[in-house]
Backbone as JSON, one array per atom type, in Angstrom:
{
  "sequence": "XXXXXXXXXXXXXXXXXXXXXXXXXXXXXXXXXXXXXXXXXXXXXXXXXXXXXXXXXXXXXXXXXXXXXXXXXXXXXXXXXXXXXXXXXXXXXXXXXXXXXXXXXXXXXXXXXXXXXXXXXXXXXXXXXXXXXXXXXXXXX",
  "N": [[24.85, -9.78, -131.19], [27.9, -8.53, -131.81], [30.41, -8.88, -134.06], [33.21, -9.49, -132.29], [32.12, -10.74, -129.5], [30.78, -13.37, -130.86], [32.65, -14.55, -131.78], [34.47, -15.6, -130.29], [32.29, -16.8, -128.41], [31.67, -19.25, -130.37], [34.76, -19.81, -130.73], [35.22, -20.8, -127.93], [33.47, -22.67, -127.61], [34.73, -24.27, -129.51], [36.6, -25.43, -128.33], [35.98, -26.56, -125.07], [34.31, -28.7, -127.01], [36.14, -30.13, -128.47], [38.06, -30.52, -125.72], [36.15, -32.37, -124.45], [35.75, -34.59, -126.66], [38.13, -35.36, -126.59], [38.93, -36.22, -124.07], [37.03, -38.42, -123.4], [37.29, -40.29, -125.5], [40.02, -41.03, -125.04], [39.7, -42.48, -122.67], [37.99, -44.06, -123.69], [39.7, -45.76, -125.47], [41.46, -46.79, -123.34], [40.08, -48.71, -122.68], [39.44, -50.35, -124.67], [41.92, -50.77, -124.89], [42.58, -52.37, -122.84], [40.52, -54.17, -122.89], [41.11, -56.08, -125.02], [44.02, -56.62, -124.56], [44.54, -57.51, -122.13], [42.5, -58.87, -120.92], [41.53, -60.56, -123.09], [40.01, -60.41, -125.24], [37.18, -60.1, -128.0], [35.81, -58.65, -130.79], [33.36, -58.3, -130.09], [32.8, -58.79, -127.67], [34.19, -61.79, -126.84], [35.94, -64.51, -126.34], [38.71, -64.04, -128.32], [40.89, -66.12, -128.85], [42.65, -69.19, -128.26], [45.98, -70.45, -126.91], [47.58, -72.88, -128.5], [48.68, -75.69, -126.6], [51.23, -76.52, -127.09], [51.99, -74.27, -128.47], [52.21, -72.75, -125.95], [53.86, -73.95, -123.91], [56.13, -72.91, -125.28], [55.53, -70.28, -124.86], [55.95, -70.45, -122.17], [59.01, -71.35, -121.51], [59.51, -68.99, -122.19], [59.45, -66.87, -120.63], [57.02, -65.5, -121.15], [53.52, -64.29, -119.67], [51.22, -66.99, -118.77], [49.64, -68.12, -119.54], [46.13, -69.48, -121.45], [44.36, -67.85, -122.97], [44.17, -65.91, -125.39], [46.34, -63.38, -125.64], [48.01, -61.15, -127.48], [50.0, -60.36, -126.68], [52.46, -61.3, -126.4], [55.66, -60.2, -126.73], [54.62, -57.83, -125.85], [55.02, -55.6, -128.39], [52.94, -55.03, -129.74], [51.06, -53.99, -127.98], [52.53, -51.74, -126.41], [52.04, -49.66, -128.61], [50.05, -49.18, -129.17], [48.29, -46.71, -129.33], [46.03, -43.61, -128.67], [44.54, -41.58, -131.14], [45.0, -37.82, -132.62], [43.54, -37.74, -135.51], [43.03, -35.42, -136.82], [41.29, -32.34, -138.07], [38.7, -32.59, -136.32], [38.75, -35.57, -135.66], [39.5, -38.48, -134.64], [41.38, -41.59, -133.54], [42.18, -45.31, -132.5], [45.18, -47.01, -132.79], [47.94, -48.08, -134.49], [51.41, -47.28, -134.62], [53.04, -47.56, -135.62], [53.54, -49.38, -139.07], [54.15, -52.02, -139.08], [53.03, -53.03, -136.5], [50.26, -52.82, -137.11], [49.26, -54.91, -139.23], [50.26, -56.73, -138.28], [47.64, -56.21, -136.46], [45.55, -57.04, -138.35], [47.02, -59.57, -139.67], [46.0, -60.99, -137.49], [43.56, -60.97, -136.9], [42.56, -61.91, -139.37], [43.61, -64.95, -138.92], [42.47, -65.47, -136.56], [39.66, -64.98, -137.3], [37.51, -63.29, -136.36], [36.66, -59.92, -136.12], [38.68, -57.44, -134.17], [39.73, -54.94, -132.93], [38.13, -53.19, -133.69], [35.55, -51.47, -131.68], [33.81, -52.74, -128.68], [29.14, -53.64, -128.67], [29.17, -51.92, -125.49], [31.36, -50.22, -125.26], [30.51, -48.8, -127.06], [28.8, -47.56, -126.09], [29.73, -46.34, -124.39], [30.31, -43.92, -124.97], [28.29, -41.68, -125.28], [27.84, -42.09, -122.28], [30.23, -41.13, -121.09], [30.26, -39.08, -122.53], [28.08, -37.02, -121.54], [28.59, -37.08, -118.83], [31.1, -36.04, -118.94], [30.64, -33.56, -119.97], [28.36, -32.75, -117.8], [30.18, -32.03, -115.25], [31.59, -30.06, -116.67], [29.67, -28.2, -116.15], [29.28, -28.13, -113.82], [26.7, -29.84, -112.41]],
  "CA": [[25.96, -10.19, -130.31], [29.03, -8.24, -132.5], [31.17, -9.87, -134.42], [34.06, -10.13, -132.06], [31.43, -11.93, -129.04], [29.91, -14.41, -131.42], [33.76, -15.74, -132.88], [34.44, -15.9, -128.88], [31.9, -18.23, -128.2], [32.27, -19.68, -131.15], [35.39, -20.34, -130.3], [35.15, -21.34, -126.51], [32.69, -23.81, -127.73], [34.78, -25.27, -130.19], [38.13, -25.31, -127.59], [34.89, -27.41, -124.76], [33.64, -29.94, -128.07], [37.56, -30.81, -128.13], [38.09, -31.15, -124.51], [35.2, -32.87, -123.92], [35.9, -35.66, -127.05], [39.15, -36.4, -126.47], [38.63, -37.25, -122.78], [36.0, -39.87, -123.29], [38.02, -41.08, -126.62], [41.24, -41.69, -124.18], [38.94, -43.02, -122.24], [37.47, -46.22, -124.07], [40.74, -46.29, -126.24], [42.35, -47.15, -122.56], [39.62, -49.41, -122.72], [39.3, -51.13, -125.41], [43.33, -51.82, -124.88], [42.3, -53.51, -121.34], [40.03, -55.56, -123.47], [42.25, -56.38, -125.99], [45.4, -57.18, -123.99], [44.22, -57.89, -121.0], [41.12, -60.03, -120.97], [41.98, -60.87, -124.37], [38.85, -60.47, -125.83], [37.18, -59.69, -129.21], [35.23, -56.6, -130.33], [31.87, -59.4, -129.88], [33.25, -59.64, -126.37], [34.03, -63.31, -126.86], [37.76, -65.14, -126.53], [39.57, -63.44, -129.35], [41.18, -67.53, -128.75], [43.11, -70.08, -127.35], [46.54, -70.81, -127.55], [47.5, -74.16, -128.29], [49.5, -76.65, -125.66], [52.87, -76.35, -127.84], [52.73, -72.97, -128.14], [51.96, -72.46, -124.27], [54.69, -74.14, -123.31], [56.9, -71.81, -126.0], [55.3, -68.86, -123.72], [56.58, -70.51, -120.55], [60.42, -70.45, -121.9], [60.23, -67.37, -123.63], [59.03, -66.22, -119.83], [55.85, -64.91, -120.82], [52.63, -64.54, -118.58], [51.24, -68.37, -118.76], [47.7, -68.25, -119.5], [45.59, -69.8, -122.3], [43.28, -67.08, -123.3], [45.03, -65.23, -126.65], [46.06, -61.68, -124.83], [47.97, -60.73, -127.88], [51.13, -59.76, -125.37], [54.11, -61.89, -125.35], [56.83, -59.11, -126.81], [54.63, -55.57, -125.69], [55.58, -54.35, -128.76], [51.55, -53.98, -129.97], [50.32, -52.99, -126.54], [52.88, -50.66, -126.54], [52.1, -49.2, -129.62], [47.93, -48.69, -129.28], [47.99, -45.84, -129.1], [44.86, -42.93, -129.12], [45.18, -40.9, -131.97], [44.5, -37.73, -133.21], [43.92, -37.11, -136.57], [43.27, -33.63, -137.33], [39.75, -32.73, -138.38], [38.14, -33.48, -135.34], [38.88, -36.98, -136.26], [40.41, -39.18, -133.45], [41.31, -43.18, -133.5], [43.12, -46.34, -131.8], [45.76, -47.84, -133.66], [49.71, -48.44, -134.46], [52.16, -46.2, -135.05], [54.65, -48.42, -136.68], [53.54, -50.57, -140.35], [54.31, -54.36, -138.63], [51.98, -54.14, -135.51], [49.01, -52.71, -137.78], [50.2, -55.15, -140.27], [50.46, -58.1, -137.36], [46.3, -56.76, -135.82], [44.72, -57.74, -139.83], [47.17, -60.99, -139.59], [45.51, -61.65, -136.72], [41.99, -60.38, -137.27], [41.55, -63.33, -139.8], [43.59, -65.89, -138.08], [40.7, -65.28, -135.51], [38.35, -64.9, -137.75], [37.06, -62.35, -136.17], [37.49, -58.63, -135.34], [39.32, -57.59, -132.57], [40.25, -53.99, -132.62], [37.0, -52.15, -133.46], [34.26, -50.72, -130.46], [31.89, -53.45, -128.38], [28.43, -52.56, -128.1], [28.94, -51.28, -124.19], [32.23, -49.53, -125.48], [30.43, -47.61, -128.4], [27.41, -46.83, -125.61], [29.88, -45.37, -122.89], [31.15, -42.61, -124.81], [27.33, -41.54, -124.91], [27.65, -41.87, -121.14], [31.0, -40.3, -120.44], [29.97, -36.74, -123.23], [26.69, -36.78, -120.41], [29.41, -36.67, -117.7], [32.23, -34.9, -118.42], [29.18, -32.13, -119.64], [28.45, -32.65, -116.92], [31.59, -31.09, -115.08], [32.37, -28.73, -117.3], [28.88, -27.15, -115.87], [29.11, -27.81, -112.42], [25.83, -30.02, -112.2]],
  "C": [[27.12, -9.25, -131.71], [29.27, -9.61, -132.55], [32.18, -10.89, -133.75], [33.11, -11.25, -130.36], [31.59, -12.96, -129.79], [31.07, -14.67, -131.64], [34.45, -16.38, -130.83], [33.94, -17.38, -128.23], [32.37, -18.44, -129.05], [33.33, -20.81, -130.55], [35.48, -21.5, -128.56], [34.25, -22.89, -126.66], [33.07, -25.03, -128.38], [36.58, -26.01, -129.46], [36.68, -26.87, -126.49], [34.83, -28.61, -125.63], [35.0, -30.17, -127.92], [37.75, -31.53, -127.0], [37.52, -32.46, -123.94], [34.98, -34.78, -124.45], [37.0, -36.37, -126.97], [39.13, -37.18, -125.44], [38.5, -37.97, -122.88], [36.13, -40.7, -124.79], [39.2, -41.8, -125.8], [40.78, -42.86, -123.63], [38.71, -44.58, -122.46], [38.84, -46.38, -124.97], [41.29, -47.09, -124.42], [41.52, -48.78, -122.2], [39.21, -50.15, -123.5], [40.89, -51.91, -125.7], [43.26, -53.07, -123.25], [41.7, -54.98, -121.99], [40.51, -56.78, -124.2], [43.82, -57.17, -125.47], [45.47, -57.75, -123.1], [43.35, -59.07, -120.83], [41.02, -60.9, -122.38], [40.82, -61.46, -125.17], [38.64, -59.77, -127.28], [36.19, -59.03, -129.36], [33.4, -57.35, -130.0], [31.76, -59.72, -128.43], [33.31, -61.42, -126.2], [35.74, -63.67, -127.3], [38.17, -64.51, -127.8], [40.23, -65.61, -129.64], [41.76, -68.38, -128.14], [44.08, -69.91, -128.3], [46.85, -72.55, -127.3], [48.4, -74.54, -126.9], [50.58, -76.46, -126.17], [53.32, -75.42, -127.86], [52.66, -72.02, -126.35], [53.43, -72.54, -123.59], [56.0, -73.06, -123.81], [56.72, -70.9, -125.22], [55.81, -69.02, -122.41], [57.79, -70.17, -120.59], [60.8, -69.95, -122.28], [59.92, -66.14, -121.81], [57.7, -65.17, -120.24], [54.51, -65.47, -120.25], [52.33, -66.0, -119.57], [49.05, -67.91, -118.87], [47.03, -69.0, -121.23], [44.13, -69.07, -123.3], [44.59, -66.31, -124.27], [45.37, -63.67, -125.86], [47.0, -60.88, -125.98], [49.54, -59.51, -127.6], [52.38, -59.79, -125.41], [54.72, -60.87, -125.58], [56.54, -57.75, -126.55], [54.43, -55.55, -126.98], [53.63, -54.32, -129.5], [50.85, -53.09, -129.62], [51.04, -51.75, -126.73], [52.82, -49.88, -127.44], [50.74, -48.89, -130.43], [48.31, -47.73, -128.92], [46.81, -44.99, -129.15], [46.07, -41.9, -129.76], [44.41, -40.02, -132.31], [44.91, -37.3, -134.17], [43.9, -35.89, -137.69], [41.3, -33.2, -137.69], [38.72, -32.85, -137.62], [37.89, -35.01, -135.36], [40.11, -37.69, -134.86], [39.82, -41.07, -133.89], [41.84, -43.43, -132.42], [43.85, -46.36, -133.35], [46.95, -47.78, -133.73], [50.04, -46.9, -134.86], [53.14, -46.35, -136.29], [53.97, -49.04, -137.48], [52.86, -52.19, -139.75], [52.96, -54.14, -137.61], [50.89, -53.37, -136.58], [49.07, -54.22, -139.02], [49.28, -56.47, -139.43], [48.75, -58.0, -136.76], [45.55, -56.87, -137.17], [45.36, -59.14, -139.51], [46.41, -61.48, -138.48], [43.8, -61.93, -136.27], [41.41, -61.47, -137.95], [42.23, -64.24, -139.3], [42.72, -66.21, -137.82], [39.63, -65.37, -135.51], [37.31, -63.72, -136.88], [37.87, -60.56, -135.73], [37.43, -58.06, -134.46], [39.48, -55.71, -132.27], [38.27, -52.8, -132.76], [35.91, -52.42, -131.65], [33.16, -52.23, -130.19], [31.23, -52.53, -128.83], [28.87, -51.53, -126.9], [30.61, -50.47, -124.3], [31.36, -48.45, -126.39], [29.31, -47.02, -126.91], [27.71, -46.23, -124.1], [30.5, -44.85, -123.69], [30.27, -41.95, -125.11], [27.53, -41.38, -123.12], [28.41, -40.87, -120.6], [30.78, -39.06, -121.19], [29.48, -36.11, -121.79], [27.77, -36.31, -119.14], [30.94, -36.66, -117.44], [31.36, -33.26, -119.12], [29.38, -31.6, -118.55], [29.06, -31.42, -116.27], [31.82, -30.61, -115.59], [31.32, -27.82, -115.82], [28.55, -27.44, -114.69], [27.46, -28.61, -112.04], [26.13, -31.08, -111.74]]
}
């Protein structure tokens, strides 16, 4: 194979790999966002925590969602800032763009003594399933 053909083949493979990886990880990011901010579950798939009766009254007065489960979205600052991040060098992640929300995430994990923003086992397994699905779509299988 001549050098140009090899370069084209390698470039196409890199583009496909990047596209598949980003689609898959964006989908998993959405799943983690739902788990944390809607379902109120930590990385071991257990509840993050339970709001006290006193805090539930505060939430009602402020017009927040009525729930006993901790969902980390009273003012939606963290949820709105929780993003799928392209970090360069084929590196990706989910996280916060503002330090204040990153610091809140660390405070919440420390307060509830749970990893919250890590992937669950099922989210981790979902990556492999989605990669296979995306490759099948690309190959029209």
